[in-house]
ZAVO-905993 format. One record per residue: x, y, z of N, C-alpha, C, O, CB in turn. Coordinates in steps of 0.2 Angstrom, whole numbers, plus 5000, padded with zeros to 4 digits. Glycine has a CB too. Example, Ala and Ser with C-alpha at 12.3 -4.5 7.8 and 13.67 -1.06 7.14 Angstrom:
REM residues 2
506649725039506249785039506649845039507149835042505749785045506449895035506849955036506450005039506750065040507049975029
***
This chain:
REM residues 242
499149284875498649244879498549274886499049284889498849174879497949294888497849324894497949274900497849214899497149354895498249304906498349264912497649244915497249284916498749294917497549174917497049154920497149164928497549144931496849074919496649204931496749224938496449174942495949144941496449294939496749164948496549124953496149164959496549204961497049074956495549144960495249184966495049134971494849074971494549214963495149164977495049124983494449154987494349214989495649124989493849114987493249134990493249104997493249044998492649114986493149145002493149125009492449145012492249205013493649155013491949095012491249105014491049045018491048995015490849125008490749055024490448995028489848975025489648915026490449015035489349015022488748995019488848955013489048985008488249045019488748885013488848845007488448875001488848874995488648775008487848895001487548914995487848974992487848984986486748924997488049024997488349084994489049074991489149094986488349135000489349024995490049004992490048974985490448994981490348964997489548934985489448894978489248944973489448934967488948834979488748994974488549034969489149084967489249094961487949084972489549104972490149144970490549114965490849134961490449174976490749044967491149004963490948994956491349004951491348944967490248984956489948974949490049034945490249024939489248944950489849084948489849154944490549164941490649184935489649214948491049154945491749174943492049124939492449144934492249174950491849054940492149004935491849014928492149004923491948934938491149044928490849054921491249114918491249114912490149074922491549154922491849214919492649194917492949234914491949274923492749134918493449104916493949104922494549094920493649144911493749124928494249124933494349054936493849014936494049174939494949034939495048974943494848994950495049044952495748954942494448954953494248974960494348914965494248854964493448984959494648934970494748894976494248924981494048984982495448894979493948874985493448894990493548874997493848814998492748874988493448915002493548895009492948915013492648965012494248925012492848875018492248885022492448925029491948945033491848825024493048925030493248965037494048985036494348975031493248915043494249025041494949055040495448995040495949005036495049095047495348945044495848895044495948865037496548855035495748835049495448845034495448815027495748865022496148855018494748795025495548935023495848985019496648985019496948995014495549055020496848985025497548985027497948925023498448935020497748985034497648865023497948815020497948825012498448805009497548745021497448855009497448875002498048925001498448914996496848905000498148975005498649025005499348995005499749015001498549075010499448945009500048915010500248865004500848865002500148875016499748835001499848784996499848824989500348804985499248734995499448864987499448904981499148964982498448974981499048854976499549024983499249084984498849114978499049104973499749134986498249144980497749164974498049234972498449264975497049164977497749254966497849324964497349374968497549434969497649324956496749354970496349394973495949354978495749294977495849434968495749384984495449354989494749384990494749444991495849354996494249354990493549374992493349344999493349285000492949354987493249385004493249365011492649385014492449445015493849385014492249335017491649355021491949385028492549375030491249295023491549425032491749445038491549405044492049375047491349515039490949385045490749345051490649275049490249255045490049375053491149235052491149165051491249135058491549165062491749145046491049065058491049035065491749025068491849025074490648975065492249005063492948985066493349045064493749035059493148925063493349095067493749155065493449195060493049165056494449135063493549265060493149305055493649335050494249325050492849355059493349365045493749395040494249445042494749455039493249425035494149485047494549525050495249495052495749525051494249565056495149435055495749395057496149375051496749385051495549335061495849355045496149335039496549395036497049385034495649305034496249455036496549515033497149535036497649545033496049575033497149535043497749545047498249495046498849515045497549545055498149435045498649385044498949395037499549385036498349315045498549405032498749405025499249465025499749465022498149415020499049525028499449585027500049575032500549615031499049645029500149535036500749525041501249485038501849485040500549505047501049445032501549395029501849425023501449455019501249335028502449425022502849455016502549425010502549455005503549445017502449355010502249325004501549335001501349324996502349245005501149355006500449365004500249445005499649455003499949325009500649485007500449555009500149595003499749635004501049595012500349574997500149614992499549584988499249614983500649624987499249534991498649504987498049544989497949564994498549434990497749574983497149614984496549574988496449514987496849634977496249614993495649574997495049624996495049684997495949575004494549584994493849614994493449584999493349524999493549604987493249625004492849605009492049595007491849645004492849655016491749545009491049535007490649535013490749485018490949465003490249575014489949585021489149615020488949645015490349635025488849595025488149625026488149685030487649725031487649575029488749705033488749765037488849825032489349835029489449765042488349875033488349935028488649995032488750045028487649935026488649995038488850055042489550075039490050035039488850045049489650145039490350165037490850155042491450145040490250245035490750145048491250135053491550065052492150055053490950135060491150015049491449955047491849955041492449925041490849895046491649995036492049995030492650035032493150015029491550045025492650085036493250115038493750065041494350065040493150175043493550025045493949975049494249925044494849915044493549935054493849905039494149865034494749895030495249865029493549845028494649955028495149995025495750005029496349995027494850065023495650015036496250025040496649965041497249965041495950045047496349905040496649845041497049825034497549785035496149785042496849855029497149845023496749815017497049795012497749795024496049815018495649785013495649835007495749895008494949775015495649805001495649844995494949874993494849924989495949814989494449834994493749854992493249814996493449765000493649834984492649824996492149784999491549784995491349824991491949825006491149724996490549704992490049694997490049655002490649644987489449734997488949725002488349674999488149674994488549795003488249625004487749575003487049615004486949655008487749515008486549585000486549544994486849584988486749644988485849514993487149544984487449574978487249544972487149484972488249584979487349574966487149544960487749514957488349534959486849604955487749474952488249444949488749494946489349484946488049394944488449544943488849594939489249634944489849654943488349644936489049644951489349684956489949634958490549664959488949694962489849574959490449524960490949524955491549534956490149454962490749524949491249514943491649584943492249584942490849504937491249644944491549704943492149714949492649744947491049764943491949694955492449694960493049654959493649684960492149674967492949594956493549554955493949584949494549584949493349484953493649604944493949634938494349694939494849704936493449654932494149734944494449794946495149774949495649804947494049834951495149724953495749704957496249674952496849684952495649654962495949634947496349594942496649654937497249644935495949544938496349704936496549754931497149784934497649804931496049804930497149804941497749824944498349784944498949804943497549844952498249714945498749664944499049674937499649664937498549594946498649674932498849674925499349734924499849734921498349664920499049794927499449854926500149854929500649874926499049914929500149824935500749814938501249774935501849784934500749794946501049714932501449664929501649694922502249684920501049604927501249734919501449764913502049824914502549824910500949804909501949854920502449904922503049874923503649904922502149944928503049814926503649784928504049764922504649764921503549714932503649734917503949714910504349774907504849764904503449684906504049834907504249894904504649934908504849994906503649934901504849914914505249954919505949974916506249944913505349914925506050034918506750064917507050054923506750064929506650144914507750044923508150034929508250094933508450094939508750004928508150154930508250214934507650254935507550314933508750264929507250234940506650264942506550274949506050294952506050224939507050264953507050274960506950354962507250394959507650254963506450364966506350434969506550434976506450394980505650444968506950484977507250504984506850564987506850614983507950504984506650554993506350614996506350605004506250555007505550614994506550665007506550665014506950605017506750575022505850665017507550585014507950535017507650465016507950415019508050545024507150465011506850395010506950385002507050434998506150395012506850325000506850304993506250264991506050214995507550274991506050274985505450234983505550214975505650264971504750274984505450154974505450134967504750114965504550054967505950074966504450154961503650144960503550074956502950044957503450194956503950054951503749994948503749934952503349894952504249984942504349924956504349874961503949884967503849834971505149864963503749944968503349964974503849954980503549944986502749924975504449964979504949954985505050024989505250074985505549924982504950024995505050084999505650065004505650015008504450105003506150115005506650105009506650165014506650225012507350095006506650155020506650205026507250185031507250135033505950215029507650235032508150225037507950205044507450235046508650285038508250145046508050125053507450075052507150055058507850175057507150065046506550015046506749965041507149975036505950055044506349905041506449855036506149885029505649915029506049795038506449865024506249875017505549855017505349795019506749855012505149885013504449875013504249875005504449905001503949915017503749825004503449824997502749854998502349825002503449754994502549904995501849934996501349904992501449874987501850014994500749904994500149874990500049924984500349974984499549874995499649904980499549944974499250014975499450064973499049904969498750014980498450074982498950124986498950184985497850064986499350094990499850134994500350164989500550224989500250084999500650124984501050144979500750194975501150244973501350084975500150184973499850234969499750304972499850354969499150214966499550304978499550364982500150404983500250464982499150354989500650364985501350394986501650424979501950474979501850344989501450384974501750414967501350484966501650524963501550364962500750484967500350544966500650604970500750664968499650534967500750594976501050644981501750664979501950724979501050614988502150614976502850634974502850674968503250714967503250564973502350654963502250694957502050764958502150804954501750654952501750774964501450844965501750874972501450904976500750844966502450854973502750874979502650954980502850994975503450854979502550974986502451044988501751074986501651134987502951084984501351034982500651064980500151034985500150984988500551034973499651084986499051054990498551014986498351044981498751124993498450954988498050914984497450904988497450874994498450844982496850914985496250894988496050824988496350784984495650934985495650804992495450734992495150714986495250654983494950714998494750764983494450744976494950734971494850694967493950804975495450774971495950774965496350704966496550674961496450834965496450684972496850624974496350564971496650514968497050614981495750564973495250514971495250504964495250454961494650524974495150564960495150564953495750534950495750494945494950634950496350554953496950534950497050454951497450424947497550564953496750424956496750354958496250314954496150254955496750344965495850354950495350324946494650304950494350254948495550254943494550344955493950324959493450384959493650444957494150324967492850364959492350414959492350454966492350424971491650384958492250524965492250564971491650554975491050564972492450634969491750544981491150544986491450584992491850564996490950474988491050644994491350685000491250645006491650665011490950745000490850595007490850555013491350495013491350465019490150525014491650485008492150425008492750455011493150495009492250405000492950415017493550435020494150385019494650385022493450435028494050355013494650305011495250335010495750305012494350265005495350395007495950425006496250445013496850435013495850485002495850465018496150485024496450425027497050425031495650515029496150365027496350305030497050285026497550265030495850245029497050285020497650275016498250315018498750295018497450275008498050385019498550425021498850405027499550405028498350495021498450385032498750365038499150305038499650295041498150345043498950255034499350195032500050215029500550185031499050145028500050265025500650285021501150315026501750305026500450325015500850355030501250395035501650345040502250355041500850435040501350295042501650235046502250205042502750195044501150185048502050195035502550155031503150195030503750165030502250135025503150265029503650305028504050335034504550365034503550365023503750315040504050335046503850405048504250435052504750325046503350425046503150495047502750495054502450445056502750525042502850555058502450555064501750565063501450615060502750615068501350515065500650515063500250565066499750585064500350445064500450585072500150635076500350705074499950755074500250635083500950715072501250785070501650765064502250775064501650815076501350755058501750735052502150795049501850845049501250705047502750775047503150825044503250815036503450865033503750835047503150755034503250745027502550745023502450785018503550675026502050705025501450705022500950745027500650715032501150625021500850805025500550855030499750865028499650855022500850915030499350875033498650885032498650965031498851005035498250865038498250985025498151055024497451065026496951045022498251075017497251095032496651105034496151135029496251185026496651145041495551105028495051125023495251115016494851135012494951195024495851085015496051075008496151005006495850975001496651115006496650975010496850905008497450885011497650895017496850895001497950875007498650845009499150875005499050894999498650775009499750885008500350905004500950865006501050855012500450985005501350845001502050815002502550865003502750904998502250764997502850875009503350925010504050895010504350875015503250955018504250895004504950865002505150874995504750874991504950785004505850884995506150884988506150814985506450774989506850924988505950804979506050744976506550744971506550784966505350724973506950694971507550684966507450614962507250564966508250684969507450614956507450554952508150524950508550564949507050564945508150464951508850424949508650374944509150334942509150404955
***
């Protein structure tokens, strides 16, 4: 029997909020709805959702505030977040990614687009849960004085608190570890992550920046996850499996 996913819709416009809830409920999802950040936080504390759909501009705090809060808390950090916005400029999309959003949906949107965005995030959750069930105890990868367990998404770096990576962060690190010492183009990384290649999409670059911070690499002069000018990125480290 498949798991029924719970979705939190955060949207200040009542008509839009109700439409989103109806669409998702019709598809079999359980839906909680919040009209502002404060109400969303109460839902998160009472019953954390599987996926968050969050508007950007709201009267009582905005979606950016909520993303920052969700990503700062250990119990909610891994919840996928889809930003719902009328802002189409790439600078805004870049900011969402930098904050830790997993995807964005541009208003106005069709029901099919909403459903597809949620299904994508739920598929990632299902993949991770299945991987956890089938996990082997000896899958830790050690590199450059760090260790990473991909199934648990657990990262250990000396001098830092242990971290649990988001699905996208773990997926990117796994790809780099699998191809240690190789120059990987942005296109090859995007394809490996199951994304359609777009030369204007800087999402991989933003994700690389987040990953460098997590592994304690120097973001200005990285020595582990290095930029290969005109090509892409390379992991400079010997990888050992345990």
